[in-house]
C-alpha positions as CSV (number, residue, x, y, z in Angstrom):
1,X,-30.1,-50.8,-31.3
2,X,-30.6,-48.7,-28.2
3,X,-32.2,-45.4,-27.4
4,X,-31.0,-42.5,-25.2
5,X,-33.7,-40.1,-24.0
6,X,-32.2,-36.7,-23.0
7,X,-34.1,-34.3,-20.7
8,X,-31.9,-31.2,-20.2
9,X,-34.9,-29.5,-18.6
10,X,-35.5,-32.1,-15.9
11,X,-35.1,-29.5,-13.1
12,X,-37.4,-26.9,-14.8
13,X,-40.5,-25.5,-13.1
14,X,-43.6,-27.3,-14.2
15,X,-44.0,-30.9,-15.2
16,X,-41.0,-31.8,-17.5
17,X,-39.7,-34.3,-14.9
18,X,-43.1,-35.8,-14.2
19,X,-43.8,-36.1,-17.9
20,X,-40.5,-37.9,-18.5
21,X,-41.2,-40.3,-15.6
22,X,-44.7,-41.0,-16.9
23,X,-43.1,-41.8,-20.3
24,X,-40.6,-44.1,-18.7
25,X,-43.3,-45.9,-16.7
26,X,-45.3,-46.3,-19.9
27,X,-42.3,-47.8,-21.7
28,X,-41.6,-50.0,-18.8
29,X,-38.3,-51.5,-17.7
30,X,-36.1,-51.8,-20.8
31,X,-32.4,-52.5,-21.3
32,X,-32.5,-50.8,-24.7
33,X,-33.7,-47.4,-23.3
34,X,-31.5,-45.2,-21.1
35,X,-31.9,-41.6,-19.8
36,X,-29.8,-38.5,-19.5
37,X,-31.2,-35.8,-17.3
38,X,-30.1,-32.5,-15.7
39,X,-29.0,-33.2,-12.1
40,X,-31.8,-32.3,-9.7
41,X,-29.5,-32.2,-6.7
42,X,-31.2,-32.7,-3.3
43,X,-34.8,-31.9,-3.2
44,X,-38.3,-32.9,-4.4
45,X,-37.1,-33.9,-7.9
46,X,-34.3,-36.1,-6.6
47,X,-37.0,-38.7,-5.7
48,X,-38.4,-38.5,-9.3
49,X,-34.9,-39.1,-10.7
50,X,-34.4,-42.0,-8.3
51,X,-37.7,-43.5,-9.5
52,X,-36.6,-43.0,-13.1
53,X,-33.7,-45.3,-12.5
54,X,-36.1,-48.2,-12.0
55,X,-36.9,-48.1,-15.7
56,X,-33.5,-47.7,-17.3
57,X,-29.9,-46.6,-16.8
58,X,-30.0,-43.0,-15.8
59,X,-27.1,-40.5,-16.0
60,X,-27.0,-37.0,-14.6
61,X,-25.2,-33.9,-15.9
62,X,-24.9,-30.4,-14.5
63,X,-27.2,-28.0,-16.5
64,X,-26.0,-25.0,-14.4
65,X,-29.5,-23.5,-14.0
66,X,-33.0,-23.6,-15.6
67,X,-32.0,-22.3,-19.0
68,X,-33.1,-24.8,-21.7
69,X,-30.5,-23.3,-24.2
70,X,-27.7,-23.8,-21.7
71,X,-28.9,-27.2,-20.6
72,X,-29.1,-28.4,-24.3
73,X,-25.5,-27.4,-24.9
74,X,-24.2,-28.8,-21.7
75,X,-25.9,-32.1,-22.3
76,X,-23.9,-32.7,-25.4
77,X,-20.6,-33.8,-23.8
78,X,-22.5,-36.3,-21.7
79,X,-24.3,-37.5,-24.8
80,X,-21.0,-38.1,-26.6
81,X,-19.5,-39.9,-23.7
82,X,-22.5,-42.3,-23.5
83,X,-22.5,-42.9,-27.3
84,X,-18.8,-43.6,-27.3
85,X,-19.1,-46.0,-24.4
86,X,-21.9,-48.0,-25.9
87,X,-21.6,-49.1,-29.6
88,X,-25.3,-50.2,-29.6
89,X,-26.5,-46.7,-28.7
90,X,-27.5,-45.3,-32.1
91,X,-30.7,-43.3,-31.4
92,X,-30.8,-40.1,-29.4
93,X,-34.0,-38.3,-28.5
94,X,-34.2,-34.9,-26.8
95,X,-37.4,-34.9,-24.7
96,X,-36.9,-31.1,-24.6
97,X,-34.2,-29.1,-26.3
98,X,-33.4,-25.6,-27.7
99,X,-33.7,-26.3,-31.4
100,X,-31.5,-23.5,-32.6
101,X,-28.7,-24.4,-30.2
102,X,-28.9,-28.1,-31.2
103,X,-28.9,-27.1,-34.9
104,X,-25.7,-25.1,-34.4
105,X,-23.8,-27.5,-32.1
106,X,-24.8,-31.0,-33.4
107,X,-22.9,-30.9,-36.7
108,X,-19.7,-30.4,-34.7
109,X,-20.6,-32.8,-32.0
110,X,-21.7,-35.5,-34.5
111,X,-18.1,-35.9,-35.7
112,X,-17.5,-37.7,-32.4
113,X,-20.9,-39.6,-32.5
114,X,-20.9,-41.2,-35.9
115,X,-22.7,-44.2,-34.6
116,X,-25.8,-42.2,-34.0
117,X,-28.2,-43.0,-36.9
118,X,-31.2,-41.1,-35.5
119,X,-31.5,-37.8,-33.7
120,X,-34.9,-36.5,-32.8
121,X,-36.2,-33.8,-30.5
122,X,-39.5,-32.7,-29.1
123,X,-40.5,-29.1,-29.4
124,X,-43.6,-27.5,-27.7
125,X,-43.2,-24.1,-29.2
126,X,-44.6,-22.5,-32.3
127,X,-42.2,-21.8,-35.3
128,X,-42.7,-18.1,-35.6
129,X,-39.5,-16.8,-34.1
130,X,-37.3,-19.3,-35.9
131,X,-39.1,-18.9,-39.3
132,X,-38.8,-15.1,-39.1
133,X,-35.0,-15.1,-38.3
134,X,-33.0,-15.8,-41.5
135,X,-29.9,-17.3,-39.8
136,X,-32.0,-19.4,-37.4
137,X,-34.2,-20.5,-40.2
138,X,-31.2,-21.6,-42.3
139,X,-29.5,-23.5,-39.5
140,X,-32.7,-25.3,-38.4
141,X,-33.7,-26.1,-42.0
142,X,-30.2,-27.6,-42.8
143,X,-30.3,-29.5,-39.5
144,X,-33.8,-31.0,-39.9
145,X,-33.3,-31.8,-43.5
146,X,-30.4,-34.2,-42.9
147,X,-31.2,-37.9,-43.0
148,X,-32.2,-39.5,-39.7
149,X,-33.4,-36.2,-38.2
150,X,-36.9,-35.6,-36.8
151,X,-38.7,-32.8,-35.2
152,X,-41.6,-33.9,-33.1
153,X,-44.6,-31.9,-32.0
154,X,-47.4,-33.0,-29.6
155,X,-50.3,-31.8,-31.6
156,X,-51.4,-31.8,-35.2
157,X,-52.0,-28.1,-35.0
158,X,-48.3,-27.4,-34.2
159,X,-47.1,-30.0,-36.7
160,X,-48.9,-28.4,-39.6
161,X,-47.7,-24.9,-38.6
162,X,-44.1,-26.1,-38.5
163,X,-44.4,-27.8,-41.9
164,X,-45.9,-24.7,-43.4
165,X,-43.3,-22.4,-41.8
166,X,-40.3,-24.6,-42.9
167,X,-41.4,-25.8,-46.4
168,X,-37.8,-26.7,-47.4
169,X,-37.7,-29.4,-44.6
170,X,-39.0,-32.8,-45.9
171,X,-42.5,-33.0,-44.5
172,X,-41.9,-36.5,-42.9
173,X,-39.1,-35.0,-40.9
174,X,-41.7,-33.0,-38.9
175,X,-44.0,-35.4,-37.2
176,X,-46.4,-35.8,-34.3
177,X,-45.3,-37.9,-31.2
178,X,-48.0,-39.3,-28.8
179,X,-47.9,-38.3,-25.2
180,X,-47.5,-41.1,-22.7
181,X,-49.1,-39.3,-19.8
182,X,-52.0,-41.7,-18.8
183,X,-50.3,-44.3,-16.7
184,X,-51.8,-44.4,-13.2
185,X,-55.5,-44.1,-14.2
186,X,-58.2,-44.2,-11.6
187,X,-61.4,-45.9,-12.7
188,X,-63.8,-43.3,-14.1
189,X,-66.5,-43.3,-11.4
190,X,-69.0,-40.6,-10.5
191,X,-67.6,-38.2,-7.9
192,X,-68.9,-38.6,-4.3
193,X,-71.3,-36.2,-2.6
194,X,-73.8,-36.3,-5.5
195,X,-76.1,-33.3,-5.5
196,X,-73.9,-31.3,-3.1
197,X,-71.8,-28.2,-3.7
198,X,-69.8,-28.4,-7.0
199,X,-66.0,-28.7,-6.6
200,X,-63.7,-27.2,-9.1
201,X,-59.9,-27.7,-9.2
202,X,-56.9,-25.8,-10.6
203,X,-54.3,-28.5,-9.9
204,X,-50.6,-28.5,-10.6
205,X,-48.1,-25.7,-11.1
206,X,-49.5,-22.4,-9.8
207,X,-48.6,-19.5,-12.0
208,X,-49.9,-16.5,-13.8
209,X,-52.0,-17.2,-16.9
210,X,-54.3,-19.8,-15.3
211,X,-57.1,-17.2,-14.8
212,X,-56.7,-17.3,-11.0
213,X,-56.7,-13.5,-10.8
214,X,-60.5,-13.6,-11.7
215,X,-61.5,-17.1,-10.8
216,X,-60.6,-16.8,-7.1
217,X,-62.6,-13.5,-6.6
218,X,-65.5,-15.0,-8.6
219,X,-65.8,-17.9,-6.3
220,X,-65.1,-15.9,-3.1
221,X,-67.9,-13.5,-4.0
222,X,-70.3,-16.2,-5.2
223,X,-70.1,-19.0,-2.7
224,X,-73.3,-20.6,-4.0
225,X,-71.7,-21.7,-7.3
226,X,-69.2,-24.0,-5.7
227,X,-65.7,-24.3,-4.2
228,X,-62.6,-23.6,-6.2
229,X,-59.6,-25.6,-5.0
230,X,-56.1,-24.5,-6.0
231,X,-53.4,-27.0,-5.3
232,X,-49.7,-26.9,-6.2
233,X,-46.5,-25.0,-5.7
234,X,-46.1,-21.4,-6.8
235,X,-43.7,-21.4,-9.8
236,X,-41.3,-18.7,-8.7
237,X,-40.9,-15.4,-6.9
238,X,-42.5,-13.5,-9.8
239,X,-45.6,-15.6,-9.6
240,X,-45.7,-15.4,-5.8
241,X,-45.7,-11.6,-6.1
242,X,-48.3,-11.6,-8.8
243,X,-50.6,-14.1,-7.1
244,X,-50.1,-12.8,-3.5
245,X,-53.9,-12.8,-3.0
246,X,-53.7,-16.6,-2.8
247,X,-51.9,-16.4,0.5
248,X,-55.2,-15.5,2.1
249,X,-57.3,-17.9,0.1
250,X,-58.6,-20.7,2.4
251,X,-58.8,-23.3,-0.5
252,X,-55.2,-22.9,-1.6
253,X,-52.9,-25.9,-0.9
254,X,-49.5,-24.3,-1.4
255,X,-47.1,-27.2,-1.8
256,X,-45.3,-29.4,-4.3
257,X,-47.5,-32.3,-5.2
258,X,-46.1,-35.8,-5.9
259,X,-47.7,-37.7,-8.6
260,X,-50.0,-39.6,-6.2
261,X,-50.9,-36.4,-4.4
262,X,-51.8,-34.7,-7.6
263,X,-54.0,-37.6,-8.7
264,X,-55.7,-37.6,-5.3
265,X,-56.3,-33.8,-5.4
266,X,-57.8,-34.0,-8.9
267,X,-60.0,-36.9,-8.1
268,X,-61.6,-34.9,-5.2
269,X,-63.0,-32.4,-7.7
270,X,-66.1,-32.5,-10.0
271,X,-64.4,-30.4,-12.7
272,X,-60.8,-29.6,-13.5
273,X,-60.3,-26.0,-14.8
274,X,-57.8,-25.2,-17.5
275,X,-58.8,-21.7,-18.6
276,X,-55.3,-20.6,-19.7
277,X,-54.5,-17.0,-20.7
278,X,-51.2,-16.2,-22.5
279,X,-51.1,-19.8,-23.8
280,X,-50.5,-21.2,-27.3
281,X,-53.8,-22.9,-28.0
282,X,-52.1,-25.3,-30.4
283,X,-50.3,-26.9,-27.5
284,X,-51.5,-29.7,-25.3
285,X,-52.8,-28.9,-21.8
286,X,-51.6,-31.3,-19.1
287,X,-54.9,-30.8,-17.2
288,X,-56.8,-32.7,-19.9
289,X,-54.6,-35.7,-19.3
290,X,-54.9,-35.3,-15.6
291,X,-58.7,-35.3,-16.0
292,X,-58.5,-38.5,-18.0
293,X,-56.3,-40.2,-15.4
294,X,-58.8,-39.5,-12.6
295,X,-62.1,-39.6,-14.6
296,X,-63.1,-36.0,-14.3
297,X,-64.2,-33.6,-17.0
298,X,-62.3,-30.4,-17.8
299,X,-63.3,-26.8,-18.5
300,X,-61.3,-25.2,-21.3
301,X,-61.4,-22.4,-23.8
302,X,-62.9,-23.5,-27.1
303,X,-59.6,-23.0,-29.0
304,X,-56.8,-25.1,-30.5
305,X,-56.0,-28.6,-29.3
306,X,-58.1,-28.4,-26.1
307,X,-61.2,-27.3,-28.0
308,X,-60.7,-30.0,-30.6
309,X,-60.4,-32.7,-27.8
310,X,-63.7,-31.6,-26.3
311,X,-65.4,-31.6,-29.7
312,X,-63.9,-35.0,-30.6
313,X,-64.3,-36.9,-27.3
314,X,-66.8,-34.9,-25.3
315,X,-64.5,-35.1,-22.3
316,X,-65.5,-31.7,-20.8
317,X,-66.9,-28.3,-21.6
318,X,-65.3,-25.8,-24.0
319,X,-66.3,-22.1,-23.7
320,X,-65.6,-18.9,-25.5
321,X,-62.8,-16.7,-24.1
322,X,-65.0,-13.7,-24.4
323,X,-67.2,-12.8,-22.8
324,X,-65.6,-14.2,-19.7
325,X,-67.7,-16.9,-18.0
326,X,-69.4,-15.7,-14.9
327,X,-71.2,-17.1,-11.9
328,X,-74.2,-18.2,-14.0
329,X,-72.0,-20.4,-16.1
330,X,-70.5,-22.3,-13.2
331,X,-73.8,-22.5,-11.4
332,X,-75.5,-24.1,-14.4
333,X,-73.0,-26.9,-15.1
334,X,-74.1,-30.5,-15.0
335,X,-73.9,-32.1,-11.6
336,X,-72.7,-35.6,-10.6
337,X,-75.7,-37.9,-10.8
338,X,-77.3,-36.0,-13.7
339,X,-77.5,-37.7,-17.1
340,X,-75.6,-34.8,-18.7
341,X,-72.7,-35.2,-16.2
342,X,-72.7,-38.9,-17.0
343,X,-72.2,-38.0,-20.7
344,X,-69.2,-36.0,-19.8
345,X,-67.7,-39.0,-17.9
346,X,-68.3,-41.2,-21.0
347,X,-66.3,-38.6,-23.0
348,X,-63.5,-38.7,-20.5
349,X,-63.4,-42.5,-20.9
350,X,-63.2,-42.2,-24.7
351,X,-60.3,-39.7,-24.4
352,X,-58.5,-42.0,-22.0
353,X,-59.0,-45.1,-24.2
354,X,-57.7,-43.2,-27.3
355,X,-54.6,-41.9,-25.5
356,X,-53.8,-44.9,-23.3
357,X,-50.1,-45.1,-22.8
358,X,-49.9,-48.9,-23.1
359,X,-51.4,-48.7,-26.6
360,X,-49.5,-45.6,-27.6
361,X,-46.0,-46.7,-26.3
362,X,-45.4,-48.9,-29.4
363,X,-46.2,-46.0,-31.7
364,X,-43.9,-43.8,-29.6
365,X,-41.0,-46.1,-30.0
366,X,-41.6,-46.8,-33.7
367,X,-41.4,-43.0,-34.4
368,X,-38.1,-42.9,-32.6
369,X,-36.5,-45.2,-35.2
370,X,-34.8,-44.3,-38.4
371,X,-32.9,-46.4,-40.9
372,X,-31.0,-43.7,-42.7
373,X,-27.8,-42.5,-41.0
374,X,-27.5,-39.0,-39.8
375,X,-24.9,-36.6,-41.2
């Protein structure tokens, strides 16, 4: 048996490419796992694609832009070519995919891929739009109910919502898949400069919805509470226009960060901030994993998955969305060297141990196996 992992959104803004690479690194060099990704062309992501080749055979296809729907459909001819060219390739897993498009197209495509016994996909969205649309609901229910099909979610919160929203799909066809994000972990040690100015970081993709519109003015107008570092590339022109105030912010590092650069930027902070607006709280937050990699606590809203992680592991501080935290909140946080900050670091360690990719990779691969043939 062999597995093909498909990422039709490899070139998307954000961290799809980095997440896939972390997964490949966690799985290690394997002859039974190969990759199909949207062609990144020449640029920053081409290096990520090149590194991916170190872990398994990697094929590129042209996705003709950033649309996940288009990328999903355009990946199928390449999937069929690879399946027909390798009789051992009987498992296909879409790391990202447009579920409705796949539900519509796979029944036809599968006639040329009868050797595929397992077809799974990872979805990071809530089920509301599909469940409320009769045709989409019918197509997806029929697709997911077939033997050998699996829909995976990253959190229990989303998994339960999908199971409730699609009750006609066998419950075991909707499952949770562990993230393999914690690969290059830095030993969880207290930050340097104990007792000095607190340092807060918003690290990674810079976009609207990360509370920068009020966090930056808060720190500019209250210098005594600490320094807010913003590091990463602006997502697109819309975000550049909406976050134009960052251009004059002295603590903004406006550039694409490689994995090592992101880890370094995060490790230089005392807290990582993930106060996300316009965000489905049932989803994971990559910043929590980033904090675990570098041994730094996170600040999140006390909602959904992130709030549950703080309550379960104590790996940061969870606060109410309203009233909005002000200068007194940030000024009163535990500082490196204090016992209360040490407790947060212990929580970060517990989270990291529970989500360590070396331990979770076996579970990941086991869930991408099925014995019943698809139809």
